[in-house]
Structure formats: structure tokens, C-alpha cells
C-alpha positions in Angstrom: -58.7 8.6 33.7 -56.0 9.3 31.0 -53.3 9.4 33.6 -54.5 6.1 35.1 -54.6 4.5 31.6 -51.2 5.8 30.9 -49.9 4.4 34.2 -51.3 0.9 33.3 -49.7 1.1 29.9 -46.4 2.0 31.4 -46.6 -0.9 33.8 -47.4 -3.3 31.0 -44.6 -2.0 28.8 -42.2 -2.3 31.8 -43.3 -5.9 32.6 -42.9 -6.9 28.9 -39.5 -5.3 28.5 -38.1 -6.8 31.7 -39.5 -10.2 30.8 -37.5 -10.1 27.6 -34.2 -9.9 29.6 -33.7 -13.6 30.1 -34.6 -14.7 26.6 -32.4 -12.0 25.1 -29.4 -13.0 27.1 -30.1 -16.7 26.4 -30.1 -16.0 22.7 -26.9 -14.0 23.0 -25.1 -16.8 24.7 -26.5 -19.2 22.0 -25.2 -16.9 19.2 -21.8 -16.8 20.8 -21.6 -20.6 21.0 -22.8 -21.0 17.4 -20.3 -18.4 16.3 -17.4 -20.3 18.0 -18.6 -23.6 16.5 -18.9 -22.2 13.0 -15.4 -20.8 13.3 -14.1 -24.2 14.0 -16.2 -25.6 11.1 -14.8 -22.9 8.8 -11.2 -23.9 9.7 -12.0 -27.5 8.9 -13.7 -26.5 5.7 -10.7 -24.4 4.8 -8.5 -27.5 4.7 -11.1 -30.0 3.3 -12.0 -27.7 0.3 -8.5 -26.5 -0.4 -8.4 -28.5 -3.5 -11.5 -26.9 -4.9 -10.3 -23.4 -4.4 -7.0 -24.1 -6.1 -8.4 -26.2 -8.9 -7.3 -24.9 -12.3 -10.7 -24.6 -14.1 -9.4 -23.1 -17.3 -7.0 -25.9 -17.9 -9.7 -28.5 -17.2 -12.1 -26.8 -19.6 -9.5 -26.6 -22.3 -9.0 -30.3 -22.2 -12.8 -30.9 -21.9 -13.5 -29.0 -25.1 -11.4 -31.3 -27.2 -12.3 -34.6 -25.7 -14.7 -37.1 -27.4 -15.4 -39.1 -24.2 -16.6 -36.7 -21.5 -17.3 -39.5 -18.9 -13.8 -40.9 -19.3 -12.1 -37.5 -19.2 -13.9 -36.5 -16.0 -13.2 -39.9 -14.4 -9.4 -39.6 -15.1 -9.2 -35.9 -14.3 -7.9 -34.3 -11.1 -11.3 -32.8 -10.3 -12.0 -32.4 -6.6 -14.1 -35.2 -5.1 -17.1 -32.9 -4.5 -17.2 -31.6 -8.1 -16.5 -35.0 -9.6 -19.4 -36.5 -7.6 -21.8 -33.8 -8.8 -20.7 -34.1 -12.4 -20.9 -37.9 -12.4 -24.5 -37.6 -11.1 -25.3 -35.1 -13.9 -23.7 -37.4 -16.6 -25.8 -40.3 -15.3 -29.1 -38.4 -15.4 -28.6 -36.2 -18.5 -29.5 -37.7 -21.9 -27.9 -36.9 -25.2 -30.7 -34.5 -25.9 -29.4 -30.9 -25.5 -32.7 -29.5 -24.2 -33.0 -32.2 -21.5 -29.4 -31.7 -20.6 -29.8 -28.0 -20.0 -32.9 -28.5 -17.9 -31.1 -31.0 -15.7 -28.1 -28.7 -15.5 -30.3 -25.9 -14.3 -31.8 -28.1 -11.7 -28.4 -29.2 -10.5 -27.3 -25.5 -10.2 -30.5 -24.6 -8.4 -29.9 -27.5 -5.9 -26.3 -26.4 -5.3 -27.4 -22.8 -4.8 -30.0 -24.0 -2.3 -27.4 -26.0 -0.4 -25.1 -22.9 -0.3 -27.9 -20.7 0.9 -28.8 -23.2 3.6 -25.1 -23.5 4.6 -24.8 -19.8 5.2 -28.3 -18.9 6.5 -27.5 -19.5 10.2 -24.4 -17.3 10.3 -26.0 -14.6 8.2 -29.0 -14.5 10.5 -26.7 -14.2 13.6 -24.7 -11.5 11.9 -27.8 -9.4 11.7 -29.6 -10.4 14.9 -26.5 -10.5 17.2 -26.0 -6.7 17.3 -29.7 -6.1 17.5 -30.1 -8.4 20.5 -26.9 -6.8 22.0 -28.6 -3.4 21.8 -31.8 -4.8 23.3 -29.7 -6.4 26.1 -28.0 -3.0 26.7 -31.2 -1.0 27.0 -33.3 -3.4 29.1 -31.1 -3.2 32.3 -30.9 0.6 32.1 -34.5 0.9 33.4 -33.7 -0.9 36.8 -30.3 0.8 36.8 -31.9 4.3 36.6 -34.4 3.3 39.3 -31.4 2.4 41.5 -29.8 5.7 40.7 -32.9 7.5 41.7 -32.8 5.7 45.1 -29.1 6.5 45.5 -28.2 2.8 45.1 -25.0 3.1 43.1 -24.1 -0.5 43.5 -27.4 -1.5 41.8 -26.7 0.9 39.0 -23.2 -0.4 38.5 -24.4 -4.0 38.4 -27.0 -3.3 35.7 -24.5 -1.2 33.7 -22.1 -4.1 33.7 -24.8 -6.4 32.5 -25.7 -4.0 29.7 -22.1 -3.6 28.6 -21.6 -7.4 28.6 -24.7 -7.8 26.3 -23.3 -5.2 23.9 -19.9 -7.0 23.7 -21.5 -10.4 23.2 -23.8 -9.1 20.5 -21.1 -7.3 18.6 -18.7 -10.3 19.0 -21.2 -12.8 17.7 -22.4 -10.6 14.8 -18.9 -9.6 13.6 -17.6 -13.2 13.8 -20.5 -14.7 11.9 -20.4 -11.9 9.3 -16.8 -12.7 8.6 -17.6 -16.4 8.3 -20.5 -15.7 5.9 -18.4 -13.4 3.8 -15.6 -16.0 3.4 -18.0 -18.8 2.7 -19.8 -16.8 0.1 -16.6 -16.2 -1.8 -15.8 -19.9 -1.8 -19.2 -21.0 -2.8 -19.5 -18.4 -5.6 -16.3 -19.7 -7.1 -17.6 -23.3 -6.8 -20.9 -22.4 -8.4 -19.2 -20.5 -11.2 -16.8 -23.4 -11.9 -19.7 -25.9 -11.9 -21.8 -23.7 -14.2 -18.9 -23.4 -16.7 -18.1 -27.1 -16.6 -21.8 -28.1 -17.1 -22.2 -25.7 -20.0 -19.0 -27.1 -21.6 -20.1 -30.7 -21.2 -23.4 -29.9 -22.9 -21.6 -28.2 -25.8 -19.2 -31.1 -26.2 -22.0 -33.7 -26.1 -24.0 -31.7 -28.7 -20.9 -31.5 -31.0 -20.3 -35.2 -30.6 -24.0 -36.0 -31.4 -24.0 -33.7 -34.5 -20.7 -35.2 -35.7 -22.1 -38.7 -35.3 -25.2 -37.8 -37.3 -23.2 -36.3 -40.1 -21.0 -39.4 -40.2 -24.0 -41.6 -40.3 -25.6 -39.7 -43.1 -22.4 -39.6 -45.1 -22.1 -43.4 -44.7 -25.5 -44.0 -46.1 -24.9 -41.7 -49.0 
């Protein structure tokens, strides 16, 4: 009975493993297509965000710290369009109250971090799953290949070995390419988030200083 039960289990395992062959290869092909598309997108992003990467944040912050009109300074600055749009939205929503400004600034940073994570989640997933599916696609055909070897059918063995090697190559290719893309984007986005954090904090400090100065002036005038 134990041998019969073991035989049934082996047959079920074999059926399940072989049924995974087509989905595994379909996902591998999909990963390769996505990796190629994301490579093209990365090249386009490299040119479109070139201004952000070469933006001189320290010089901008130095001028921002001494200005008395934050809105006008940002509007006339050489800020990249993406950063200027985010800061303009922040200036519109944030009040003169320092507490409210900091809460809104944190929400803005959280939203941008969420967008960054969403932008990189697909390539990061493929960079991890690609090699795993490649390994699965390598092992699945070895079963029928070994059966062919046992029957002396070397052509059958060769065909399945070719399939298994192709799966390995596709998985490693998709995984390595998307890993590189994710790494490059992470560096870009971390720089963008750091610049945005520093600018928002400086804006809040400048606004607080302007508000405090205005209050002192008003009190002095009444006195």
C-alpha cells in the first residue's frame, strides 16, 4: 500500500511539475519583453531627467535662505520642471503655520516616495523572480530528458537540454538587466528625494523666519 501511495504521489508531482512548464516559459518571455521595454524607458528617462541630476542644489538653497519671497524666488529659479511643479503645489497648499507646513511637507515626501517605489517595483520583482523562474525552467525539462536518456533517445535528451539552457539564459538575462535598471533608478530617485526634502525644509524655515520678523515689526510699530 505504501508503494502504491508513493507511486500516486510521484505521478501527481510529475503532472504538476510538467504542467508548470508552459506558464514558466510564458513568464520568462514576458520578463524579457518587460526588461527590454524598461531599458528603453530608462534611456528616455536619462535624457528627460538630466536637468534634475545636474541641478546645483546647494546654490539654490543658498539663495533660498536669504530671500523674503519664496514663491517669487522659486518661480524665477532654474529649478527642473518636475521639482518646480511639486514645490508650487506645496506652496499653494501649505499655510504660514509651521506645524501645518511640516505635516504637508511630510505628506508630499511620502507621496513622492510611494511614486518612486511604484516606479521601481516591477523591475525589482523581475530581478528577483527572473533567475528563480530560469532555474525552474531549467529543472522541469530535465525529467523528460532523463526519461529519453533511459530509453536511449539522445535526440530527445538534447532537445530538452536545449530548452533548459534557454530558460536559464532568459532568466539570468531578464534578472540582471532589471536589477541594473532598478539600481540606476534608485540612485536617481534618492538624489531627487534628498533634494526635495532639503528644499522643503528650507522653505519652511524661511517662512517661519519671515513670519517671526513680521510679528516683531508689528509689535514694535504698536509700541
